[in-house]
N, C-alpha and C positions, 0 to 999 in steps of 0.2 A: 332146445329150454336152456338156460343156463347151468353149467352144474353144479353152483353155489347156489340155486333158488330150489334144487330137490329136498328140501328137509325141508322147503314151507310148505312145498304140494303135499308133500307126505302128513305132514301137520293139518293143512287143511284138509285131507281125503281121511284123516283120523274126526275130522271135530263133525265134519258132517255125516261122517259113519255114527258119531254117539246122538247126531241129532236125529236119524233113521230108527237105530234103536230104541232111543229114548221115548217116540212117537210108539213105537212098534209097544214096547210095556207099557206104555201111559203110566211115564215116568217123568209128574213136570220139573222135578230139579232138574235132572239130565238134560232135560229141550230149552231150560233156561239156560245152564251152564255153559253153553256153545255160545249163546249171541253175550255182544256187549254189553255194558250195564244201558246204555242207552239205544240200543238195539232196535229195532221192529221185524214187524213181520204183514205181509201186508197181501189180503184176499177176501174174497165177498163184498169186494168194494168196500175195505176198510183197512185202518192201518195198527195193527194190536202191539204196545209197547210193554215190557215186560210186564207188567200186575196184570195185564189182560191173561197170561196167558193160561194159568189155571183155570178160567170158567169157557177158554175158547177150548180146550182140552176136552174138557166134560160136555161140553156141545157135539164135539168132533166125532164120527163114528168111529170105531174099534174095529185093527185089522194090523195087516202088516204093510209096511212102508218098505218098497224095495227098492233102490237109486243104480243111479249106473257112476262109473267112476263121473267126476264131473271136467269140466273143461277149466282150468283157470288161467286167468291172464294178469299179471302184476303191475301194476302203475304208477308205483311208487315203493319205495325201499318197505314201508310196513300198512299197504292199500293193495288190495287187489278184487278183479272181478270174477264173477264167474255163471256157470248154466250146468243146472245138472237134472239131466230126465228122471222122470219117478214111473212107479206104479203103485198104487196103490190097492189094496184087494183088502174088503171088509170081512171082518170073521161071522156076519151074523148070515150072509145071505153071499158072500163069494163075489159080489160086484165088482164092476172096480173102476178106479178111476184113472186117468192117465195124464201126463203135460209132464210141464217141471218147471224148476224153482230158478228164478233169474237172483243172484246174491252180489250181496258186495260182503270183503272181508278187509278187517283190520286188526294189527298188528296190538296186541294192549300189554300191558304189566304179567297176563297170567298168558301171554300167548294168543294165537290167533284168532280172533270168533270173527259169526255173525253180524257184519253191523246192519244191513239187509238182506233179508229175502222176502222176494215177492213168487206167490203159485199164479203159472197160466196152466189153464183144462184145454185138457183136446178132447173139442166134442164130437160126437157120430156125426153131425152134419159139415163138420170139416172148421168149423168155427175154432178161433181161440179167446179165450176170456180167462177172467179172473172169481169167475163165479155169479151167483144168484146174492146182490145185496140185499133180497128182502127177502133171503132165507127164516123162516122165526125162530130154528135154531140155534145160530148165530149169535153171540154178545155183542152185546155197543160197547166199544172199546171205552174205557174208565171208568164199568160197570162192573161191580161184584158180583159175583153169581148165588145162585141159593143156595146152592149143594155145598 
């Protein structure tokens, strides 16, 4: 790795650590702060923008998001891509979900931010997918939550 990018790598790693901590602590503001203003998250057959995060987090199970060090590549001075494995352990019953995030990063006036984050689940049967689009607990992007 080019030594001039070390500070960028550390900043992105800290950004992703704040995402995992925010999800674990159920802190929607902390999660929103790691995304670019026009960024989005993709899972369950849907693409969620920043306005969707409050209802998405209400619907999400609570627990601990453990993540590994991301593999980061830069494709420009202010853009990059990465992959970050994760293991989510549900608080209620300690069941697990495992998989990885595929990310794009963009440097903004406020520093590095997630431009996109897409979830891929690793299933017991060996398949890999983004979840069940029909899950009734998942909000439809653009709709306000009832809570």
